[in-house]
N, C-alpha and C positions, 0 to 999 in steps of 0.2 A: 380540740387537738389546739386550736389558736390560741386560746387562754393560757394552756400548758406552755408553749414556746413563749409567750408575753413573759410569763413568770421565770423562764430560764433565762431570758435575755435581761430582764431586770436584775436578777440573781448575779449573772455574771458582770452587769456594769456597776452593781455594788461592790463586788469584791474587787473589780477592777480598780475603781475610786480608792480603796482601802490600801491597795499597794503602791498609791502615787507616793504618800509620803515616805516609806521605807525606801522606795527606789530613788527618790530625790535626795535622801540623806547618805545612801550608798554610793551615789554619784558624787556627791560633794565631798566625801571624804576619800575618794580614791586615791591611792598613792603608788609609785612604782615600787614593785615587790623587792627590790634591792637598794631602796631609797637610805636604808639604814643599816644594811648587812654588814657584817664584819668583815675586812679585807686582809687576807695573809701576805706575808712577806714574799718577794719573788725567790725562787730557787736559787740557792747560791752558786755561783760560777765557778767552773775550775780553776783552780789555783793556777796563776802563771808560772812558768818555768823561771828558776831562779836565775837571775842575771847578775848577780854580785854586788846589786846595789844595796844601801841601805834602807830605802823608802822605797816600798813596792807599790804597785797600783792601786792596793785597797788602802792605802794611807789615809787617816783621819787626823784632822788637827787636834792638837791636846786642849785647845780652846773651847771645841765643842762639847767635851763632856760627853755624859750620856744622853744628851737632849734628842728627842725624836727628830728624825729627819728623812727618814726613807720609808717606802711604802711597806705597810705592815707594822711599822712600830706604833707604840701604845702610848696615848697621853690622857690626861685626866681633865675634863672641862667643868669647871666650878660654876654651878648655877647661881647668880647673883641678879636675877631679872626682877625689875620692879616697874610698873608702869602706872601712871596716875592720870587720868582725863577727866574734864569737866567742861560741859558746856550749857550756857543760859542766854536766854534771850526772852524779850517781852516788846509788848507792842499795845499802844493805845490811843484810841480816838474819841473826839466829842464833839457833836455838832448840834446846833440849836437855831431854830429859824422861826419867825412868826410874820404874819401877814394880816394887815386889818383895812378895812375900806367903812368910810362913814359916809352912809346915804343922805339925801336931802328928808328933813322930817317934814317938810310942807311941800305943796305943790303936786303935780301928776306924777313924779319920780319916787314919791314916799310910798315905795310897795312893800318894803320889809324895813324891819329893824336892824340896828346897827350890830346887833348881836349874831345876825344871820349871816355875816359875811367875813367874820373873824376867824382866822385858822392860824394853826401854829405847828410846829412838828419838831421833833429831836431823835437823835441817834447817838448811841455810845455802844464802844467796845472796848473790852480790855482782855489781853490774852498773855501768857506767860508759860514758857517751857524751861526745865531743868533735867539735865543728864550728868551723870558721874558714874565712873568705872575706876576700879583699881585692880591689879593684878600684882602676885608676888610668887616668885618660885626660887627656892633655895636647894642645895645639894651638891652631888657630884656625880658624874656619868663618865665612865672610861671609855674612850673610842680608840679606833685606828687610823692610821694615815692611810688613805685610798689612792691618792695620787700627790705626785710633786712637781709643782710648774717650775720653769726655768727662772722666773723671776724670785724663787725661794718661797712662794706660798704654798700651803699644802690643803688639800680636800680632805677632812676628816668627817667620819661617820660612825655612829654607834648606837647601841640602845641597851637599856637595863630593864629586865623583867622581874618583877617581885610577885611571888604567889602569897597571899594572904589567906587566912581562913575562909574570909568572906568575900573573897574576889581577886583579881589581877589588877596589878599597877605597872605601867609600861611607860618609860620615859625614854624618849628618841631625839637625837641631835645630830645634826650634820651641818656643815659649813667650812669656810675658808678661814685658814690660822696662818698667820706670819710667823716665820721661824723665830724672830726676834722678840715675839711676845710669849715665847715657851721658857718658862723658868727652869730653874736647874733641876727641880724634881719633877720637871713634864707636866705642869699645871698651866692652864689657860683659863683666863675669866671669861665667862659667856658674853660679857660686854665688849670683848676684843674679838670675836668671831664675826667674820663677814657673812653676809647671805646666809644669816643663821636660820636654820629650820628646828624648832623646839617644840616637841609633841608631848604633852602629858595626857594619857588617857587610862581609862580603867574599864573593869568588867566585873560583873558580879552583884550581890543584892545591892550593895551600897551605891552603886552607880544606877541600876535600875531604880533605885527608889527616888533619885533626884531628877529623874525624866518623865515627860508624860507618857501614858499610855497610847497605844497605837489607835484607838478610837478616838481619845481626846485631839490627837494629832490630825485626824481626818475631819473633824468637825473645827477645829481651830482653821484649817485651810479653807474650807468650804464657807465658813461663815462671814457674811457680808459686814459685821460689827467688829 
């Protein structure tokens, strides 16, 4: 009975350790459910009674055109992201030392030869490290205005889901946009989006082929090398 319980405990511990990589990955990728959800415009208020004035309360300046500026309005984010990073360091040391003593060759102190008391030593170290990374993302994602703040900035968010025959591709964008950066055709460069959150993820055969298997992830975590 006791050996059987020991086997069951070992099996439970093994499968518990296998679940560690998946749990860690899920916790790392956790985002709010509505972080990139679409925002619909507010219901239109009832029309005010006519008061004989030329300009009513819903007047919009002609200079604003059709630019997005209200909750629920649509604008397009042009993705022009490109980042390049590089880092290099090196170090080297070199040290030599020697020591020698010449004993007398005659008399009562001539107990050993000069070669017995000569010594020397040296040490040398050389190290070098290099790292480089580059990323590029281009395309367009149409988002909606989620909130408009008193200073004129707008919170925008949205996503694009593309289903292909070999998997799904999802592009998600969220951030703050100035009204002055919105062009006449309602386009904004991603480099002009403050606090930008841009996610490009995929699911399917191609995405799985570029990742480690669950067993390989497990041994990568517990390996001391």
